[in-house]
TIMI-871470 format. One record per residue: residue number from 1; residue in three letters; x, y, z of N, C-alpha, C, O in turn. Coordinates in steps of 0.2 Angstrom, whole numbers, plus 5000, padded with zeros to 4 digits. Each point is the difference from the previous one (the first is absolute). Layout:
% TIMI-871470
nr; rest; npx; npy; npz; capx; capy; capz; cpx; cpy; cpz; opx; opy; opz
NUM; ALA; X; Y; Z; X; Y; Z; X; Y; Z; X; Y; Z
...
END
This chain:
% TIMI-871470
nr; rest; npx; npy; npz; capx; capy; capz; cpx; cpy; cpz; opx; opy; opz
1; MET; 4774; 4954; 4995; 5006; 4998; 5006; 5005; 5007; 5001; 5002; 5002; 4994
2; SER; 5000; 5000; 5012; 5001; 5004; 5002; 5008; 5000; 5004; 5001; 4998; 5005
3; THR; 5002; 5005; 4991; 5006; 4999; 5004; 5005; 5006; 5005; 4998; 5006; 5000
4; THR; 5006; 4993; 5003; 5001; 5005; 5003; 5010; 5001; 5000; 5003; 4995; 4999
5; PRO; 5000; 5011; 5002; 5006; 5003; 4997; 5003; 4997; 5009; 4998; 5001; 5005
6; PRO; 5006; 4996; 4993; 5006; 4998; 5006; 5001; 5004; 5005; 5000; 5006; 4998
7; PRO; 5000; 4993; 5007; 5004; 5005; 5005; 5006; 5004; 4999; 5005; 4996; 4997
8; PRO; 4997; 5009; 5005; 5005; 5005; 4999; 5007; 4996; 5004; 5000; 4998; 5006
9; SER; 5003; 5002; 4992; 5005; 4995; 5000; 5003; 5006; 5007; 5001; 5007; 5000
10; SER; 5001; 4988; 5004; 5003; 5003; 5008; 5005; 5004; 5001; 5001; 5005; 5004
11; ALA; 5003; 4993; 4988; 5008; 5001; 5000; 4999; 5008; 4999; 4996; 5002; 4996
12; SER; 5010; 5004; 5008; 5000; 5004; 4997; 5002; 5003; 4996; 5005; 5003; 5002
13; PRO; 4994; 4999; 4989; 5004; 5005; 4998; 5007; 5002; 5003; 5005; 4997; 4996
14; ALA; 4997; 5007; 5009; 5008; 5001; 5001; 5005; 4994; 5002; 5006; 5001; 5001
15; GLU; 4990; 4993; 4999; 5002; 4995; 5004; 5001; 4991; 4992; 4996; 4996; 4998
16; PRO; 5012; 5005; 5002; 5000; 4992; 4992; 4996; 4994; 5007; 5000; 4999; 5006
17; PRO; 4996; 4999; 4987; 4999; 4990; 5000; 5004; 4999; 5005; 5004; 5004; 5002
18; ALA; 4996; 4991; 5001; 5006; 4995; 5003; 5001; 4998; 4993; 4996; 5001; 4995
19; ALA; 5012; 4996; 5007; 5002; 4996; 4995; 5000; 4994; 5000; 5002; 4997; 5005
20; VAL; 4996; 4999; 4989; 4999; 4992; 5003; 5007; 4999; 4993; 5001; 5001; 4995
21; LEU; 5002; 4996; 5010; 5007; 5000; 4996; 5000; 4994; 4996; 4997; 4995; 5001
22; PRO; 5009; 5005; 4993; 4998; 4994; 4997; 5004; 4994; 5000; 5005; 5001; 4998
23; PRO; 4994; 4994; 5005; 5003; 4992; 4999; 5008; 5000; 4999; 5004; 4996; 5001
24; THR; 4996; 5010; 4996; 5007; 5001; 4998; 5007; 5005; 5004; 5000; 5006; 5000
25; PRO; 5006; 4989; 5002; 5001; 5005; 5002; 5005; 5008; 4997; 5004; 5000; 4995
26; PRO; 4996; 5008; 5010; 5002; 5004; 4996; 5005; 4998; 4998; 5003; 4994; 5002
27; VAL; 4999; 5012; 4993; 5006; 5001; 4996; 5003; 5005; 5001; 4998; 5006; 4999
28; ARG; 5010; 4994; 5006; 5002; 5004; 5000; 5004; 5005; 4993; 5004; 4998; 4996
29; LEU; 4992; 5009; 5005; 5002; 5005; 4994; 5006; 4999; 4997; 5001; 4998; 4994
30; SER; 5004; 5002; 5012; 5007; 5001; 4997; 4999; 4991; 4993; 5001; 5000; 4994
31; ALA; 4997; 4995; 5011; 5004; 4996; 4994; 4995; 5003; 4994; 5003; 5002; 4995
32; LEU; 4992; 4998; 5004; 4995; 5004; 4995; 5006; 5007; 4994; 5000; 5001; 4994
33; LEU; 5003; 5001; 5011; 5004; 5005; 4996; 5008; 4996; 4997; 5004; 5003; 4996
34; GLY; 4996; 4992; 5006; 5007; 4997; 4999; 4998; 4994; 4994; 5005; 4997; 4997
35; ARG; 4985; 5003; 5000; 5001; 4993; 4993; 5001; 5005; 4996; 4998; 5005; 4999
36; ALA; 5009; 4990; 4997; 5002; 5001; 4997; 4997; 4996; 4990; 5002; 5000; 4994
37; ASP; 4990; 4999; 5010; 4997; 4999; 4992; 4995; 5005; 4999; 4997; 4999; 4995
38; LEU; 5001; 5007; 5009; 4998; 5006; 4999; 5002; 5008; 4994; 4999; 5006; 5000
39; GLY; 5005; 4989; 4996; 5003; 5005; 4994; 5004; 5005; 5004; 5001; 4998; 5006
40; LEU; 5001; 5008; 4992; 5004; 5002; 5002; 5000; 5001; 5009; 5005; 5002; 5003
41; GLY; 4989; 4996; 4998; 5001; 5001; 5007; 4996; 5006; 5004; 4999; 5006; 4999
42; LEU; 4999; 4992; 5007; 4997; 5004; 5004; 5005; 5004; 5007; 5005; 4998; 5003
43; ARG; 4993; 5007; 4997; 5007; 5005; 5003; 4994; 5006; 5004; 4995; 5003; 4997
44; GLN; 5007; 4996; 5011; 4998; 5003; 5005; 5001; 5009; 4999; 5006; 5002; 5002
45; VAL; 4991; 5003; 4997; 5000; 5004; 5000; 4998; 5005; 5004; 5001; 5005; 4998
46; GLY; 4995; 4995; 5007; 4998; 5002; 5006; 4998; 4996; 5005; 5000; 4994; 5000
47; GLY; 4999; 5011; 5005; 4998; 4996; 5006; 5002; 4998; 5005; 5001; 5006; 5002
48; PRO; 5001; 4991; 5002; 5005; 4997; 5004; 5006; 4993; 4997; 4998; 4996; 4995
49; PRO; 5009; 5004; 5008; 5002; 4998; 4996; 4996; 4991; 5000; 4996; 4999; 5005
50; VAL; 5005; 4996; 4992; 4998; 4993; 5000; 5005; 4998; 5001; 5005; 5002; 4997
51; ASP; 4996; 4993; 5009; 5006; 4996; 5002; 4995; 4993; 5002; 4994; 4999; 4998
52; GLU; 5012; 4996; 5006; 4999; 4996; 5001; 4998; 4998; 5008; 4996; 4995; 5002
53; GLY; 5007; 5010; 5002; 4999; 5000; 5007; 4993; 4998; 5003; 4996; 4997; 4996
54; ASP; 5003; 5005; 5010; 4994; 4999; 5001; 4994; 5004; 5000; 4994; 4999; 5002
55; GLY; 5008; 5007; 4994; 4994; 5004; 4997; 5001; 5000; 4991; 5001; 5004; 4996
56; GLU; 4998; 4989; 5004; 5000; 4998; 4992; 4992; 5001; 4999; 4996; 4999; 5005
57; ARG; 5002; 5002; 4989; 4994; 5004; 4996; 4997; 4992; 4997; 5002; 4997; 4995
58; LEU; 4993; 5001; 5008; 4996; 4998; 4997; 4994; 4996; 4995; 4995; 5000; 5003
59; VAL; 5005; 4997; 4991; 4997; 5001; 4996; 4992; 4996; 5003; 5001; 4998; 5006
60; GLN; 4994; 5001; 4993; 4994; 4993; 5000; 4999; 5000; 4991; 4999; 4995; 4996
61; TRP; 5000; 5010; 5003; 4997; 4999; 4992; 5000; 5006; 4994; 5006; 5002; 5000
62; VAL; 4992; 5000; 4996; 5004; 5003; 4996; 4991; 5004; 4998; 4994; 4997; 5000
63; HIS; 5007; 5008; 4998; 4991; 5005; 4998; 5004; 5004; 4996; 5005; 5002; 5002
64; THR; 4992; 5000; 4993; 5000; 5006; 4994; 4994; 5004; 5000; 4995; 4997; 5001
65; SER; 5006; 5010; 4999; 4995; 5004; 5002; 4999; 5006; 4997; 5005; 5002; 5001
66; GLU; 4992; 5002; 4996; 5000; 5005; 4996; 4996; 5008; 5006; 5000; 5006; 5000
67; MET; 4998; 4990; 5003; 4994; 5005; 5006; 5001; 5003; 5001; 5005; 5001; 4998
68; GLU; 4993; 5004; 5005; 5006; 5009; 5004; 4999; 4994; 5006; 5004; 4996; 5001
69; ASP; 4989; 5005; 5002; 5003; 4998; 5007; 4997; 4990; 4998; 4995; 4998; 4999
70; PRO; 5012; 4999; 5002; 4999; 4991; 5000; 4998; 4998; 5006; 5000; 4994; 5000
71; TYR; 5000; 5009; 5006; 4999; 4998; 5005; 4994; 4996; 5003; 5001; 4996; 5005
72; PRO; 4992; 5004; 4992; 4996; 4995; 5002; 5003; 4992; 4995; 4999; 4994; 5002
73; TYR; 5003; 5007; 4995; 5002; 4994; 4996; 5008; 4996; 5003; 5003; 4997; 4996
74; LEU; 4999; 5005; 5009; 5006; 4996; 5004; 4998; 4999; 5005; 4996; 5003; 5003
75; LEU; 5008; 4992; 4998; 5000; 4996; 5008; 5004; 4999; 4999; 4999; 4994; 4998
76; GLY; 5007; 5008; 5002; 5006; 5002; 5007; 5002; 4993; 4996; 4998; 4995; 4999
77; GLY; 5012; 5008; 5000; 5003; 4998; 4999; 5004; 4996; 4992; 5003; 4995; 4999
78; GLU; 4992; 5012; 4997; 5001; 5000; 4995; 5006; 5004; 4994; 5000; 5006; 5000
79; LEU; 5004; 4991; 4996; 5003; 5004; 4995; 4997; 5001; 4996; 4998; 4997; 4995
80; LEU; 5000; 5012; 5005; 4994; 5002; 4995; 5003; 5002; 4996; 5004; 5004; 5001
81; LEU; 4994; 4992; 4992; 5002; 5005; 4995; 4996; 5006; 4997; 4994; 5000; 4999
82; SER; 5011; 5005; 4998; 4997; 5006; 4995; 5003; 5002; 4993; 5006; 5002; 5000
83; ALA; 4992; 4999; 4996; 5002; 5004; 4993; 4999; 5009; 5003; 5003; 5005; 4998
84; GLY; 4994; 4994; 5005; 5000; 5009; 5004; 4996; 5004; 4995; 5002; 5005; 4998
85; LEU; 4990; 4990; 5001; 4996; 5004; 4991; 4997; 5005; 5006; 4998; 5005; 4998
86; HIS; 5002; 4995; 5008; 4993; 5005; 5003; 5006; 5006; 5005; 4998; 5004; 5004
87; LEU; 5007; 4996; 4996; 5004; 5003; 5001; 5003; 5007; 4997; 5002; 5000; 4995
88; PRO; 4998; 5005; 5010; 4997; 5009; 4994; 5006; 5001; 5001; 5003; 4998; 5005
89; GLU; 5000; 5005; 4989; 5005; 5004; 4997; 5002; 5006; 5003; 5006; 5003; 5001
90; ALA; 4985; 5000; 5000; 5003; 5006; 5000; 4999; 5002; 5008; 4998; 4997; 5004
91; ALA; 5006; 5011; 4997; 4999; 5003; 5008; 4996; 4996; 5004; 4996; 4995; 4999
92; GLY; 5006; 5007; 5009; 4995; 4995; 5003; 4999; 4994; 4999; 4994; 4999; 5000
93; ALA; 5011; 4996; 4998; 5001; 4993; 5000; 5004; 4999; 5004; 5003; 4995; 4999
94; GLY; 4998; 5008; 5007; 5006; 4997; 5006; 4994; 4998; 5004; 4998; 4994; 5002
95; ALA; 4998; 5011; 5000; 4995; 4998; 5005; 4997; 4993; 4996; 5001; 4995; 5003
96; TYR; 4996; 5005; 4993; 4997; 4994; 4996; 5004; 4992; 5001; 4999; 4995; 5002
97; LEU; 5007; 5007; 4997; 5004; 4995; 5000; 5000; 4998; 5005; 5000; 4994; 5001
98; ASP; 5002; 5012; 5005; 4998; 4997; 5011; 4996; 4996; 4998; 5001; 4994; 5000
99; ALA; 4995; 5008; 4999; 4992; 4996; 5003; 4998; 4995; 4997; 4998; 4996; 5004
100; TYR; 5003; 5001; 4989; 5001; 4994; 4996; 5005; 4998; 5005; 4998; 4998; 5006
101; VAL; 5010; 5003; 4994; 5004; 4994; 5005; 4996; 4999; 5006; 4999; 4994; 5002
102; GLY; 4998; 5013; 5001; 5000; 4995; 5008; 4994; 4997; 5001; 5000; 4998; 5005
103; ARG; 4993; 5001; 4989; 4998; 4998; 5000; 5001; 4992; 4997; 4996; 4995; 5000
104; ILE; 5009; 5005; 4999; 5003; 4991; 4997; 5002; 4998; 5008; 4998; 4994; 5002
105; VAL; 5005; 5011; 5000; 5005; 4999; 5006; 4994; 4998; 5005; 4999; 4994; 5001
106; ALA; 4996; 5011; 5001; 4992; 4998; 5005; 4998; 4992; 4998; 4997; 4995; 5004
107; ALA; 5004; 5004; 4989; 4998; 4995; 4999; 5002; 4993; 5001; 4998; 4995; 4998
108; GLY; 5010; 5007; 5005; 5003; 4992; 4998; 5006; 5000; 4997; 5005; 4997; 5003
109; GLY; 4996; 5007; 4991; 5002; 4995; 4994; 5007; 5002; 5003; 5002; 5004; 5004
110; ALA; 5002; 4990; 4991; 5005; 4998; 5004; 5006; 5004; 4995; 5006; 5001; 5001
111; ALA; 4992; 4999; 4995; 5006; 5007; 4994; 4995; 5002; 4993; 4995; 4998; 4999
112; LEU; 5008; 5006; 4997; 4995; 5003; 4995; 5004; 4998; 4993; 5002; 5006; 4999
113; GLY; 5001; 4990; 4997; 5001; 5000; 4994; 4997; 5003; 4996; 4994; 5000; 5000
114; PHE; 5012; 5006; 4996; 4997; 5003; 4996; 5001; 5000; 4992; 5005; 5002; 4998
115; GLY; 4991; 4995; 4997; 5005; 5000; 4993; 5000; 5007; 4995; 4996; 5004; 4998
116; VAL; 5010; 4995; 5001; 5004; 5008; 4995; 4995; 4997; 4995; 4997; 4995; 5000
117; ALA; 5002; 5008; 4996; 4998; 5003; 4989; 4994; 4994; 5002; 5000; 4996; 5005
118; PRO; 4994; 5004; 4988; 5001; 5008; 4997; 4996; 5004; 5004; 4996; 5004; 4998
119; VAL; 5004; 4996; 5009; 4995; 5009; 5003; 5004; 5003; 5004; 4999; 5006; 5002
120; HIS; 5007; 4992; 5001; 5005; 5005; 5003; 5008; 4995; 4997; 5001; 4994; 5000
121; GLU; 5002; 5011; 4999; 5006; 4999; 4995; 5007; 4999; 5010; 5007; 5000; 5000
122; ALA; 4989; 4999; 5005; 5005; 5001; 5003; 4994; 5000; 5009; 4995; 5003; 5001
123; VAL; 5007; 4994; 5002; 4998; 4999; 5007; 4998; 5008; 5003; 5005; 5003; 5002
124; PRO; 4990; 5001; 4999; 5000; 5006; 5002; 5002; 5003; 5006; 4997; 4999; 5005
125; ARG; 5008; 5006; 4994; 5004; 5002; 5006; 4995; 4999; 5007; 5002; 4998; 5006
126; GLY; 4990; 5006; 4991; 4999; 5000; 5006; 4998; 4996; 5004; 5001; 5000; 5006
127; LEU; 4997; 4994; 4990; 4996; 4993; 5001; 5008; 4996; 5006; 4999; 4998; 5006
128; VAL; 5009; 5003; 4991; 5004; 4999; 5004; 5000; 5003; 5010; 5000; 4998; 5006
129; ALA; 5000; 5008; 4990; 4998; 5004; 5006; 4993; 4998; 5006; 5001; 5001; 5006
130; ALA; 4994; 4997; 4992; 4995; 4996; 5002; 5001; 4995; 5005; 4999; 5000; 5007
131; CYS; 5003; 4994; 4990; 5005; 4993; 5004; 5005; 5002; 5001; 5003; 4995; 5002
132; ASP; 5002; 5013; 4999; 5003; 4997; 5007; 4997; 5007; 5003; 5005; 5003; 5003
133; ARG; 4990; 4999; 4997; 4997; 5003; 5007; 4995; 4992; 5004; 5001; 4998; 5005
134; TRP; 4996; 5000; 4989; 4996; 4998; 5004; 5003; 4993; 5002; 4996; 4998; 5004
135; GLY; 5010; 4998; 4994; 5005; 4995; 5001; 4997; 4993; 4997; 5001; 4994; 5002
136; LEU; 4995; 5009; 4993; 4998; 4994; 4994; 5007; 4999; 4995; 5002; 5005; 4997
137; PRO; 4999; 4989; 5002; 5005; 4997; 4995; 4999; 5002; 4992; 4996; 4997; 4997
138; LEU; 5006; 5007; 5001; 4997; 5002; 4993; 5004; 4996; 4996; 5006; 5000; 5002
139; ILE; 4992; 4997; 4993; 5004; 4995; 4996; 5001; 5000; 4991; 4997; 4995; 4997
140; GLU; 5005; 5008; 5001; 5001; 5000; 4990; 4999; 4997; 4998; 5005; 4998; 4998
141; VAL; 4991; 4999; 4998; 4998; 4993; 4993; 5002; 5004; 4993; 4996; 5003; 4998
142; PRO; 5011; 4996; 4999; 5000; 5000; 4996; 4996; 5001; 4993; 4996; 4995; 5000
143; SER; 5003; 5007; 4997; 4996; 4998; 4994; 4999; 4995; 4998; 4995; 4997; 4999
144; ALA; 5011; 4998; 4998; 5001; 4996; 4999; 4999; 4993; 5003; 5001; 4994; 4997
145; THR; 4995; 5007; 5009; 4998; 4995; 5005; 4992; 5002; 5002; 4998; 5004; 5004
146; PRO; 4997; 4988; 4991; 4995; 5002; 5002; 4999; 5000; 5007; 5005; 4999; 5003
147; PHE; 4986; 5003; 5002; 4999; 4997; 5005; 4998; 4994; 5002; 4999; 4998; 5005
148; SER; 5000; 5000; 4990; 4996; 4993; 4999; 5008; 4996; 5004; 5000; 4995; 5004
149; ALA; 5007; 5008; 4993; 5004; 4996; 5002; 5002; 5001; 5006; 5001; 4995; 5004
150; VAL; 4998; 5011; 4997; 5002; 5002; 5008; 4996; 4995; 5004; 5003; 4997; 5005
151; ALA; 4988; 5002; 4993; 4995; 4995; 5002; 5005; 4994; 5002; 5000; 4998; 5006
152; ARG; 5003; 4999; 4989; 5000; 4994; 5000; 5007; 4998; 5002; 5001; 4994; 5001
153; ALA; 5006; 5014; 5000; 5004; 4997; 5003; 5000; 4999; 5009; 5004; 4997; 5004
154; VAL; 4988; 5007; 4998; 4998; 4998; 5007; 4997; 4993; 5003; 5000; 4996; 5005
155; TRP; 4998; 5005; 4989; 4996; 4993; 5001; 5004; 4991; 5000; 4998; 4995; 5003
156; ARG; 5008; 5007; 4990; 5007; 4996; 5001; 5001; 4999; 5009; 4999; 4996; 5004
157; LEU; 5004; 5012; 4997; 5005; 4997; 5008; 4995; 4999; 5003; 5002; 4999; 5006
158; MET; 4990; 5000; 4994; 4996; 4998; 5006; 5000; 4993; 5000; 4998; 4997; 5005
159; ALA; 5003; 5002; 4987; 4998; 4993; 5001; 5007; 4996; 5002; 5001; 4994; 5002
160; GLU; 5005; 5009; 4996; 5007; 4997; 5001; 4999; 4999; 5011; 5001; 4995; 5003
161; SER; 4998; 5012; 4998; 5000; 4999; 5008; 4994; 4996; 5002; 5000; 4998; 5006
162; ARG; 4996; 5000; 4991; 4995; 4994; 5003; 5003; 4995; 4999; 5001; 4996; 5005
163; HIS; 5000; 5003; 4989; 5002; 4992; 4996; 5007; 5000; 5007; 4999; 4995; 5003
164; ALA; 5005; 5008; 4999; 5006; 4997; 5005; 4996; 5000; 5007; 5002; 4995; 5004
165; GLY; 4994; 5010; 4998; 4999; 4999; 5005; 4996; 4993; 5001; 5000; 4997; 5005
166; LEU; 4995; 5000; 4987; 4998; 4993; 5002; 5005; 4995; 5001; 4999; 4995; 5003
167; ARG; 5007; 5008; 4996; 5007; 4993; 4999; 5000; 5000; 5007; 5004; 4996; 5003
END
């Protein structure tokens, strides 16, 4: 019995796949930043101001990645979490960081959460500058706050919103 490979995908690698939205409502990034159950709390350190106006940034889901190019793995609307394992510290890191943030934006990422420690003691200044240039909110995740706690807070906000909508 011979098997034939599946036909090549018609989607261009330059275009992110169409997002299939979850059955829960999106979460306002400002609501996540205000969560008291996240230990020391999340803090915005770069990108456009997160407010509750018409330009409010919405998060559809949370994804953790240490890939140099997370684009192929994003659907759009993610709060992408990273500890910066792949970030260079040498000269020329600015171009790398600019390309990295540009790819997150091109994939439709909602925001980047950067976990400090054990790899980096602070959010790299070059990453802040790249997020400012690309208009991507950059959130500092303190070392005492596990990424799973951030994901749980997003799911709780989604559940609360869904529950309120059903009432």
